ZANUTOR-606032 format. One line per 10 residues: number of its first residue (from 1); their letters; for each residue x, y, z of C-alpha. Coordinates in nm, 2 decimals. Each point is the difference from the previous one (the first is absolute). Example, Ala and Ser with C-alpha at 12.3 -4.5 7.8 and 13.67 -1.06 7.14 Angstrom:
REM residues 2
1	AS	1.23,-0.45,0.78 | 0.14,0.34,-0.07
END
This chain:
REM residues 349
1	MKQFKSTRTT	7.57,19.85,6.84 | -0.35,-0.10,0.10 | 0.03,-0.35,-0.16 | 0.04,0.22,-0.31 | -0.33,0.09,-0.18 | -0.04,0.35,-0.12 | -0.23,0.20,0.21 | 0.04,0.34,-0.16 | -0.04,-0.08,-0.37 | -0.23,0.22,-0.18
11	SIRIEKIEKS	-0.21,0.07,-0.31 | 0.13,0.28,-0.25 | -0.21,0.25,-0.20 | 0.16,0.20,-0.27 | -0.20,0.27,-0.17 | 0.08,0.23,-0.30 | 0.39,-0.02,0.05 | 0.20,0.20,-0.26 | 0.38,0.02,-0.02 | 0.23,0.16,-0.25
21	FGDLKALQNI	0.37,0.02,-0.05 | 0.03,0.32,-0.22 | -0.19,-0.08,-0.32 | -0.03,-0.36,0.09 | -0.33,-0.11,0.15 | 0.10,-0.30,0.21 | -0.34,-0.05,0.17 | -0.34,0.10,-0.16 | -0.32,-0.02,0.19 | 0.09,-0.30,0.20
31	NLYINRGEFF	-0.31,-0.14,0.20 | 0.06,-0.32,0.20 | -0.15,-0.18,0.30 | 0.21,-0.28,0.15 | -0.17,-0.22,0.27 | 0.15,-0.07,0.33 | 0.21,-0.31,-0.01 | 0.00,-0.01,-0.39 | 0.31,-0.09,-0.21 | -0.03,0.26,-0.26
41	TLLGPSGCGK	0.24,0.04,-0.30 | 0.10,0.29,-0.21 | 0.09,-0.14,-0.35 | 0.12,0.15,-0.30 | 0.31,0.09,-0.23 | 0.30,0.21,0.11 | -0.11,0.37,0.02 | -0.37,-0.07,0.05 | -0.01,0.17,0.33 | -0.04,-0.31,0.24
51	TTLLRTIAGF	0.31,0.09,0.20 | -0.09,0.35,0.03 | -0.34,-0.09,0.12 | 0.16,-0.23,0.27 | 0.23,0.27,0.10 | -0.28,0.25,0.03 | -0.20,-0.23,0.23 | 0.31,-0.05,0.21 | 0.06,0.38,0.01 | 0.33,0.01,-0.18
61	EKPDSGSISF	-0.17,0.20,-0.28 | -0.24,0.29,0.06 | -0.30,-0.01,-0.25 | -0.11,0.32,-0.19 | -0.36,-0.07,0.11 | -0.23,-0.26,0.15 | -0.03,-0.18,0.30 | 0.11,-0.33,0.17 | -0.17,-0.15,0.31 | 0.11,-0.28,0.22
71	GDKNIIHLPA	-0.32,-0.13,0.14 | -0.20,0.31,0.07 | 0.30,0.22,0.06 | 0.14,0.24,-0.29 | 0.37,-0.03,0.03 | 0.09,0.20,-0.32 | 0.19,0.27,0.23 | 0.16,-0.25,0.21 | 0.38,-0.05,-0.05 | 0.11,-0.36,-0.08
81	WERNIGFVFQ	0.13,-0.07,0.34 | -0.34,0.06,0.16 | -0.19,-0.23,-0.23 | 0.10,-0.33,0.16 | 0.08,-0.19,-0.32 | 0.24,-0.28,-0.08 | 0.19,0.06,-0.33 | 0.21,-0.26,-0.17 | 0.24,0.14,-0.27 | 0.11,-0.15,-0.33
91	NYALWPNMTI	0.37,0.01,0.13 | -0.07,-0.13,0.35 | 0.14,0.34,0.16 | 0.18,-0.20,0.28 | 0.27,0.18,0.19 | 0.32,-0.19,-0.07 | 0.18,0.10,0.31 | -0.28,-0.12,0.22 | -0.08,-0.36,0.11 | -0.33,-0.17,-0.10
101	LQNIAYGLKL	-0.13,0.06,0.35 | 0.10,0.37,-0.03 | -0.16,0.05,-0.34 | -0.32,-0.16,0.11 | -0.02,0.17,0.35 | 0.05,0.35,-0.15 | -0.35,0.09,-0.01 | -0.08,-0.15,0.35 | 0.28,0.21,0.14 | -0.15,0.31,-0.14
111	REIPSQEIKK	-0.31,-0.09,0.18 | 0.20,-0.04,0.32 | -0.10,-0.37,0.05 | 0.22,-0.16,0.29 | 0.30,-0.18,-0.13 | -0.10,-0.35,0.12 | -0.34,0.04,-0.16 | 0.18,0.10,-0.32 | 0.20,-0.31,0.00 | -0.32,-0.22,0.05
121	QVKEVLDIVS	-0.18,0.18,-0.27 | 0.29,-0.03,-0.25 | 0.04,-0.37,0.07 | -0.37,-0.05,-0.05 | -0.01,0.18,-0.34 | 0.31,-0.18,-0.12 | -0.19,-0.33,0.06 | -0.30,0.14,-0.20 | 0.24,0.06,-0.31 | 0.16,-0.34,0.06
131	LPGIENKFPE	0.34,0.15,0.09 | 0.05,-0.10,0.38 | 0.34,0.04,0.17 | 0.17,0.26,-0.25 | -0.04,0.29,0.23 | 0.38,0.06,0.03 | 0.07,-0.03,-0.37 | 0.05,0.30,-0.23 | -0.18,0.06,-0.32 | 0.31,-0.09,-0.22
141	QLSGGQQQRV	0.00,-0.35,0.16 | -0.35,-0.07,-0.14 | -0.14,-0.09,-0.34 | -0.22,0.25,-0.20 | -0.30,-0.19,0.09 | 0.08,-0.01,0.38 | 0.09,0.37,-0.02 | -0.35,0.06,-0.13 | -0.18,-0.21,0.25 | 0.20,0.21,0.27
151	AIARAIVIDP	-0.13,0.31,-0.17 | -0.36,-0.14,0.04 | 0.07,-0.09,0.36 | 0.12,0.36,0.07 | -0.33,0.13,-0.15 | -0.24,-0.21,0.18 | 0.18,0.00,0.36 | -0.16,0.34,0.07 | -0.36,-0.13,-0.05 | -0.08,0.26,-0.28
161	QMLLLDEPLS	-0.33,0.09,-0.13 | 0.10,-0.13,-0.33 | 0.29,-0.15,-0.20 | 0.10,0.16,-0.32 | 0.25,-0.19,-0.23 | 0.18,0.16,-0.31 | 0.09,-0.26,-0.22 | 0.17,-0.21,0.27 | 0.09,-0.30,-0.20 | 0.14,0.17,-0.34
171	NLDAKLRVSL	0.37,-0.06,0.11 | -0.05,-0.37,0.06 | 0.06,-0.29,-0.25 | -0.35,-0.15,-0.14 | -0.01,-0.32,0.21 | 0.06,0.20,0.32 | -0.26,0.27,-0.10 | -0.26,-0.27,-0.03 | 0.08,-0.15,0.34 | 0.03,0.33,0.18
181	RKQIREIQKR	-0.33,0.14,-0.14 | -0.19,-0.30,0.14 | 0.17,0.06,0.34 | -0.10,0.37,0.00 | -0.36,-0.10,-0.08 | 0.01,-0.26,0.28 | 0.14,0.25,0.25 | -0.28,0.26,-0.09 | -0.28,-0.27,0.05 | 0.15,-0.09,0.33
191	LGFTVIYVTH	0.04,0.34,0.13 | -0.29,0.18,-0.16 | 0.16,0.30,-0.12 | -0.14,0.22,-0.28 | 0.27,-0.03,-0.27 | 0.05,0.23,-0.30 | 0.24,-0.17,-0.23 | 0.17,0.16,-0.31 | 0.13,-0.22,-0.30 | 0.02,-0.01,-0.37
201	DQEEALEISD	-0.01,-0.38,-0.01 | -0.34,-0.11,-0.11 | 0.03,-0.36,0.13 | 0.12,0.11,0.34 | -0.31,0.24,0.03 | -0.24,-0.27,-0.11 | 0.14,-0.26,0.23 | 0.00,0.19,0.34 | -0.26,0.28,-0.03 | -0.35,0.03,0.13
211	RIAVMDKGRI	-0.05,0.30,-0.24 | 0.21,0.16,-0.26 | 0.01,0.36,-0.14 | 0.13,0.01,-0.35 | 0.17,0.35,-0.06 | 0.13,0.17,-0.31 | 0.10,0.36,-0.05 | -0.09,0.11,0.35 | -0.34,-0.14,-0.02 | -0.18,-0.30,0.15
221	LQIGGPEEIY	-0.16,-0.19,-0.30 | -0.16,-0.30,0.18 | -0.04,-0.13,0.35 | -0.11,-0.36,0.07 | 0.08,-0.33,0.11 | 0.29,-0.21,-0.18 | -0.26,-0.22,-0.20 | -0.21,0.32,-0.09 | 0.29,0.18,-0.12 | 0.13,-0.29,-0.21
231	EDPIDNFVAD	-0.31,-0.12,-0.13 | -0.20,0.32,-0.04 | 0.25,0.27,-0.08 | -0.17,0.34,-0.07 | 0.23,0.10,-0.29 | 0.27,-0.10,-0.24 | 0.27,0.13,0.23 | -0.10,-0.19,0.30 | -0.06,-0.32,-0.21 | 0.33,0.04,-0.16
241	FIGKANFIKG	0.19,0.07,0.33 | -0.15,-0.28,0.22 | 0.15,-0.30,-0.18 | -0.01,-0.11,-0.36 | -0.29,0.07,-0.23 | -0.10,-0.02,-0.36 | -0.17,0.32,-0.14 | -0.21,-0.08,-0.32 | -0.11,0.34,-0.16 | -0.31,0.03,-0.22
251	KVTGKNLFLS	-0.36,0.08,-0.03 | -0.33,-0.13,0.12 | -0.19,-0.07,-0.30 | -0.33,-0.14,0.14 | -0.14,-0.16,0.29 | 0.27,-0.21,0.18 | 0.23,0.02,-0.32 | 0.35,0.16,-0.02 | 0.21,0.06,-0.32 | 0.37,0.03,0.09
261	DSGMEIKIDL	0.20,0.26,-0.20 | 0.18,-0.29,-0.15 | -0.32,-0.16,-0.14 | -0.08,-0.27,0.26 | -0.37,-0.04,0.09 | -0.03,-0.08,0.39 | -0.32,-0.07,0.18 | -0.03,0.19,0.33 | -0.25,0.04,0.28 | -0.12,0.37,0.03
271	LKDAKDSTRV	-0.27,0.10,0.24 | -0.13,0.24,-0.26 | 0.05,0.07,-0.38 | 0.29,0.23,-0.04 | 0.00,-0.01,-0.40 | 0.28,0.18,-0.19 | 0.19,0.10,0.32 | 0.37,-0.04,0.01 | 0.10,-0.24,0.29 | 0.27,-0.22,0.13
281	IMVRPEQCLI	-0.02,-0.35,0.11 | 0.24,-0.06,0.30 | 0.07,-0.38,0.06 | 0.27,-0.15,0.24 | 0.24,-0.26,-0.17 | -0.11,-0.28,0.25 | -0.37,0.09,-0.09 | 0.03,-0.10,-0.36 | -0.11,-0.36,-0.05 | 0.13,-0.18,-0.31
291	TLKTGPWHIY	-0.10,-0.32,-0.17 | 0.06,-0.17,-0.34 | -0.37,0.00,-0.07 | -0.24,0.28,-0.08 | -0.30,0.12,0.20 | -0.26,0.25,-0.02 | 0.17,0.28,0.22 | 0.35,-0.08,-0.13 | 0.24,0.20,-0.22 | 0.29,-0.15,-0.19
301	GTVVKRFYLG	0.36,0.07,-0.02 | 0.35,-0.15,-0.06 | 0.28,-0.07,0.24 | 0.30,0.21,-0.09 | 0.21,-0.01,0.31 | 0.04,-0.26,0.27 | 0.18,0.02,0.33 | 0.03,-0.28,0.26 | 0.00,0.14,0.36 | -0.04,-0.30,0.21
311	NIIRYFVKIG	-0.34,0.05,0.16 | -0.14,0.16,-0.30 | 0.06,0.02,-0.38 | -0.02,0.36,-0.15 | -0.13,0.03,-0.36 | -0.03,0.29,-0.22 | -0.30,-0.06,-0.22 | -0.08,0.21,-0.31 | -0.36,0.08,-0.06 | -0.14,0.20,-0.30
321	EKDTILIETR	0.23,0.21,-0.21 | 0.20,0.19,0.26 | -0.08,-0.11,0.36 | 0.22,-0.24,0.20 | -0.12,-0.12,0.34 | 0.18,-0.15,0.29 | -0.12,-0.32,0.15 | 0.12,-0.20,0.30 | -0.12,-0.35,0.05 | 0.12,-0.37,0.06
331	EKLKLLDTVY	-0.12,-0.10,-0.34 | 0.27,-0.13,-0.24 | 0.00,0.15,-0.33 | 0.23,0.03,-0.29 | 0.11,0.30,-0.20 | -0.23,0.08,-0.28 | -0.29,-0.20,0.15 | -0.33,0.15,-0.08 | -0.18,0.03,0.33 | -0.35,0.11,0.11
341	ISFNHYKVL	-0.02,0.24,0.29 | -0.29,0.10,0.24 | 0.02,0.24,0.30 | -0.07,-0.12,0.34 | -0.03,0.34,0.13 | 0.06,0.34,-0.17 | -0.10,0.37,0.04 | -0.10,0.23,-0.28 | 0.16,0.34,0.07
END
């Protein structure tokens, strides 16, 4: 298998893709460019359109309008079997009556590869996914994690132009998901595939992606690297969906001054005066710094709930008349302590 390193992988350009199912607009004006060799993740809640977009790229769904190009070639009218893609399904989709060798070899047999070469390539790809020597076993003899790695091996053995994965880890337990997603990322780096990965798991997306597209209601809301998406979300939905966030509603009352709806004055750093505009301060729980002493940029509050979680302590702190914010820190505080809070990083939305 050419000391396996993908030679066919390609970039992907998606332009003005629309797809409806009856009255449901599943995809709305999707425009996207994915670089050759990039690990790109489609992230969003159930029903947001991410799997429909993946299936449209694969050729399993036909869009109502728009174009999809692999490299410079528009493939919108090509059937799925002519697009040369590897697809990994959520439910593994292994044939139970075939051995692992037969499952992985299926695509190679369709390409009329000689049997001895097939055995060689299957052995190589099983080594890549760390499952040597299981060629003669059947899927039912493997764990869920092993079956998913076989599904990945079957997808990459044909040297596809790209690898598409549709929530491949959702059926596994939490610890195994963490382990296997790291292995998928390592395989992608080693082989150089362009990967499009669908998930609703924010932590998974942040850990393994080069870039992420956050989707909702058939639209792409924001595209960026993990740090950009987390630190600089474009709106409340993205901020709330990617990790935990506090939202403090209020008005800008003067240069660098914000009055929350519950009556708390907060100093903020705005590039321009936005007096009397209604805004929201978004701040992550770990970006709230707390102390027992006041300072010029501090607000104050009262600890109303405390949860010890081992690596962090989670506090709920009441600020002003109505607002309660979540803070995660290693600082040790007691219930009803008065604390002073500053924001290490925040965004005014």
